[in-house]
N, C-alpha and C positions, 0 to 999 in steps of 0.2 A: 504494500500500500504506500502511495506517495504521501510524503509530508506536505502540509499546505504550502510551505516555502519552496518546495521543489517542483511545483506544478507549472512553472513558467518554462516550458520546453516546446519544441516544434510539434511533436505528436499530440501533446495535450492541447496546444493552440488550435491545431487543425480539427481535432474532434469537437472541441468546444464551439468553434466557428461554424462547423457544419450543423451541429445541433441547434445553435441559435438561428441560423439562416432558415431552417426548415421547421421551426417549432410551431408555426401556425398551420401546418398541413394536417389533414386528416391522417389517422394512423395508417390506413391502407395505402393512401397516396404516398406517404413518406416512405413506406417500405418498398413500394414499386419504384420510386425514384432511387432509393439506395441500391436496389437490385441493379438498376440500369447503370449507375455510375461506378458500381463495383466491377463492371465487366472488363475494363481496361484502363490504363492511365489516361488515354485520350478521352474516353467517356467521362472519367473523373474530372478532367480539366474542363470539359464542356459543362458539366453540372455543378461546378464550384467556382464560377466566375468571381464570386465575392472574395475567395482566397487570393486570386491574382491581384485584384484591385487593392486589397489590404497590403500585399507584399510590395507593390510597385508605387503606391501613392506618393511616397516621399523619397523615391529613389534618386540619389544624387546624380546618376548618369544622365538624367534628362537635361541637366545644365550644359552638357558638352555640345549637343547638337540641336538644342531647342530650349525648352524651359522658359520661354518668353511669352508675353501677352500676345504678340503677333504670330507665334507658332501654334496658337490654339485654334481649334476648329470644332465643328460638330463631329463627334466621333461615332462610329458604329457601336462601340462599347463592348462588343463580344466578338471581336474579329477572330474567326478561325476557319479552317478549310471548308467545313460543312455549313457555314453561313454564306457560302457562294452557291449559286444554283441557277437553273433555268427558271424563268418566270414570264408571265404575260398576263395582261388584264383585259380591259374592255375592248381594245382594238384587235385582240387575238394575234398579235405579233409576238414571236418568241424572242426573248432577250436573255442575257446572262449577266449576273452581277450579284451584289448583296441586296437582300430583300427582307431583312429582319432588323428592326430598329428598336426592339423592346428595351435594350440597355443603353440607348444613345444618350449622350450628354456632351457637354462642352469641355474640352481639355486639350492637352498637348498631343500633337499628332502621333508621338512615339508610343503612347499607350496602345493604340490600335496596331501599329507596325510591329511592336514587340510581341503582342499576343498572337498575331498571325504567324510570325516567325516561329514561335514556340509550338504552335499547332502543327506546323509543317514537320517538325522533328517528331512529334508524337504520332502524327498520321503516318509518316514514313516508317516508323518502328512498327506500327500496327499492320500496315498494308503493303509496303513496298519492298522491304528487304534491301533497300539501297545501301551501297557501300558508303562508308564515312565520307569519302571524297565526293561522291555524287551528291550526297546530302548537303555538304558544304557549298558545292557549286549551285545547288538549287537555292539555298539561302542567299547567296551572293546575287543571283539573278533576281530574286524577289526584291531585295533592297535597292539594287541598281535600277530596276524597272520603275519602282516607286519614285525615286528621285529624278529619273530621266523624264517622267511625265511632268513633274513640277518644272523642270528646266525647259521643256517644250512649251509649257504654258507661259513662262517668262519671255520666251521668244515670240509669243503671239500665235503659236500653233493651236488650232482648235481640235480637240480630240473627238473621236467618235465612240459610240457605245458598241458593245459586243453583241452581235446577232449572228444569224446563220451565215451571212455573207462575210462578215469580218472576223469570225472566230478562226483561230489558227491551231495547228497541231492536233492533238487528240480531242481538243474541245470542238472542232468542226464536225466530225462524225457524230459526236454526242448531241450537238444542237440539231443536226439534221434528223437524228432519230427521234428527238423530242418533238420536233415539228411534224414528223411523219406519223408518230404513234399517239400523240396526245391532242385532245380537242375539248371544247366545252361539252360537246355531246358525250364523249367518253367519260369525262369527269362526272357528269350528271348520272350516267349509267352506273358509275361506281358508287356514288354517295346517295342516290335516290332511287325510288321505284314509282311506277305508275299504277294506280288502282282506280276503282270506280269513282273516287272522289278527286282524282287528279294526281299530281306529282307530290310525293311525300319523301322525307328523308328516310334512308334505309337504317333500321335500328340494329341490324345484325353486325357484330364486329366492333367498330370504333365509335359508335353513337348509341346513346341510350335516352329513354324518355325523361322529360323534366316533370317535376311535381306541378300540379295544376297552378298553384300560387306563383311559382317561379316562371312558368310559361306566360302567365298573365302579366307579370311584372316586366318580363323581357319584351313582350309585344308592345306594351305601353311605352317603354323606354325607347324602342325603335321609332315609334310614331311621334312621340312628344318631345324627345330630346335629340336623338341621333340625327334625324333628318335636318334639324336646324344647324348642325355642325358642318354640314357638307358645303363645299365651295361650289360656285357656279350658279347659273340662273335656275330659278324654279320654273317648271312647266305645268301646263294644265293636265298633262297625263301622269304627273308624278305620283299621285295617290294610287293609281293602278300599277305603276311600275314597282312601287314599294309595298304592294299588297303581300302580306305575310301568308305563306302557304303552310309552313311547318317550322318547328324549333326542336332542337335536341342538344344534349350534352355531348361534347367531344371528349373522348377518353384516350388516355395513354399517348399524349402528344408532346413532343419535345423532350429535352433532357433537363436543362436548367429550369425550364418553366413547368416541368411535370408536377402536377398537384395543384396548380393554379386553376381557377375556374375558367372554363372555355366552352363556348356554345357555337353551334351552327344555326343560322336562320336562313331558310329558303324563301326567296321573294320572287315575284312574278317576272321582273326584268322586262324584256320586250315581249311583244305578243305576235310577232311575225312568224316565228318558227317554234317548233316543238322543244328545241334544245336551247332556248335563250334565257332560261331561268338563271338566277344568280344566287350563289351561296355566300352569305356574309359570315365572316369569321370574327366572333366576338370574344376577346381575350383579356383577362384580368391584367392590369398594369400596376404592379406594386412599386415600381420605380427602378431606375438603373442601379447596378451594384455599387457604383462609385459614389452614389449620393450620400450614403451614411458616413463617408469619410470626410466630407466637407466640414469646414469650421462652422460654428453656429452662425456667424455673420454670412458665410457663404450659403448656408441653407436658407436663411431669411431672404437673401437676394434671389435665390433660385425660386423660392415659393412666391415671391412678388412677381417674378417673370412668368412662371408657370404655376398657376393656382392649383392645378391637379395634373396627374400623370397622363391623362388623355390628351390634354393640351400639349404637354411636352412631347409625347409620342408623335402627334400630328405635325408639330413644328419641326421635329427632327426629320420626319419622313419627307415633308415638303422641301426641306432644306437640302438634303443630300441624295435623295433617290433620283435616278436618272429619269424615271417615268412614274411619278406619284400616282397612286390609285385614285380614281375618281370617286370611289366609295369610302375613302378614308374619313373617319370621324371618331366619335366617342359617345359613351353613355354611362350612366350610373345605375347600379343595382344595390340598394341599401347604401352602405358606407364604402363600397368598392367602386373603382372606376375601371372602365373597359375600353380598349381600343376596338374599333370596328373597321374592317376592310374586306375586300373581296377575296375569297379563296381562289387562287390562280388556277386556271385549267392546265397550266404548263409547269407547275411546280415539280422540280426534279433536281436532286443532288448529283454532282458528278461522281461516278464510282471510282474513287482514287485507287482502289485495290486492283483495278484492271489496267492500270498504267504499266507500260512495258519499258522499264529502264529509265536511266537518268535523263536522256534527251527528252522523252515525253514529259517527264516531271518538270524539267526546266521550262519547256514551252508553256506548260499550264501555269506555273507559278509566276512567270513573267506577266501573264495576263492578269493574275490576281494582284500583283503589285501595281499595275496600271489602273485597275479598277478602283483599288483603295485610294490611290492618289487623286483620282478624279472625284471620288466622293468627298474627300477632304477639301479639294478646291471648291466644290459647290457649297459645302458646309461653311467654309470660311467666307465665301462671297455673300452668303446669307447673313452672316454676322457683321460684315463691313461692306454693305452694298455701295457705299460711296467710293470705295477703293478695293475692288474685287481681286486685285493682284497682290495685295499686301502680304497675304500668307505665303505665297510662293516665293516672293522676294525675301521674306524674313527667314524662311527655311534655307533658301539658297545662301544667304549670308553666313549661316551657321555651318553648312556642310561643304560648300565649294572649296576645293583643294584638300578636302579631308575624307573623300568618299571611301578610300581604302580602309581608313580607320573606322568609319561608320559601319562598313560591312563586317569588319573584324569584331567590333563591339557587339553588334546585333547577333552575329553567329555564336560568339562565346556565351552571350546571355541566353540565347535560345536553347543551346545544348545544356547549360548548367541548370536552367530553370526546368527543363524537361526531366532532368534527373531528379530534381526536387519533387516534381509532380509524381514521378514513379514511386518515390519514397512515401509521399503523402498517401498515395493510392494504397500502397501496401499497409500503411498504418490503419487506414480505414477498413480494408478487407480483414485484417487481423482482429480489429476491435469487434467486428461483427461475429467473427468465429468465436471469440472469447465470450460473447454474450449468449451463444447458443447452448 
């Protein structure tokens, strides 16, 4: 048994932090989440973003190549390999990028770049079996691609987004496959069924019924709050467009967000075709992992700017997404706030375990570095619309002439932190065994 004065150690800190971060979950949800993050160090990393933020919040290395007011931007907040994927919304065009902004907040660009680099090491250990040399080259290409995108911006070059035509390397056949095999009709066939009363959400598998009182509250919130949060002109046909056909609870979704309340709402959408219904994804937003680490003054300023997390999530999404969802909004259920957005018909993660060697890996991560940089450029421009190039210039002043050192620092950090994650994961797994 540990004495009270000996409890300040890494294993104890990790276990206490995980317990505190998940204390509000229902027991069955907590156990399901713990089962998922126990599967591998990378799954653990994805499900314990709060540990990462606590570890790096005051890291001195930020001062070397950033750490300034002007090197801050809207961050994705949970940058890792599986937060990149194919997506597409109302226009049915398939694109590729980051499409999850639940943990978005404003901070130094390196928080995202470091977390993404760490995830590459963990993902490579899980899936690739890459040689140490190949992995180091992949990390180098990630960092250089990020900073090259910022340098291009400083020269006035306008970047394009990644779609079927512009995708390179192994990403291109992946995008072509998504475009070929996915559609709104196929998504609706997966998640809904047609019966005598029309289309309904399919209850078998990952959806379940809502209690009558919750169904009523959700329908009321959609009609009386959510629709007023949408941007754009209101039309005479809007009432029919947003006519609610069905609601259900979404089960077993995500890793870090597993256990949070989440619902699907099926609405009429258009009326021209059988498969033009829309599924709204209604997701509880407790706040980004980094928020709890802010000073009290910082939290007050944050609250003054974003009165609740639905507003923060929408602001981040509109700031940094290449193609914001026209259904993006929020609503309240009791004392909880929820983001609302369309469930994309083209949602698909790239299967990194199918990559064939270091060359394919480098081609993919170069595109990840560029995508992250473009997100940061858009996020920074939203913060300083009077001078949208300020962020790129500020980062350039910190890194120009030092890119080799930047690559070396990020590479060393990614490998060392990945080892720490593996140790933390083992601590967590062993603690569960000890309790059995």
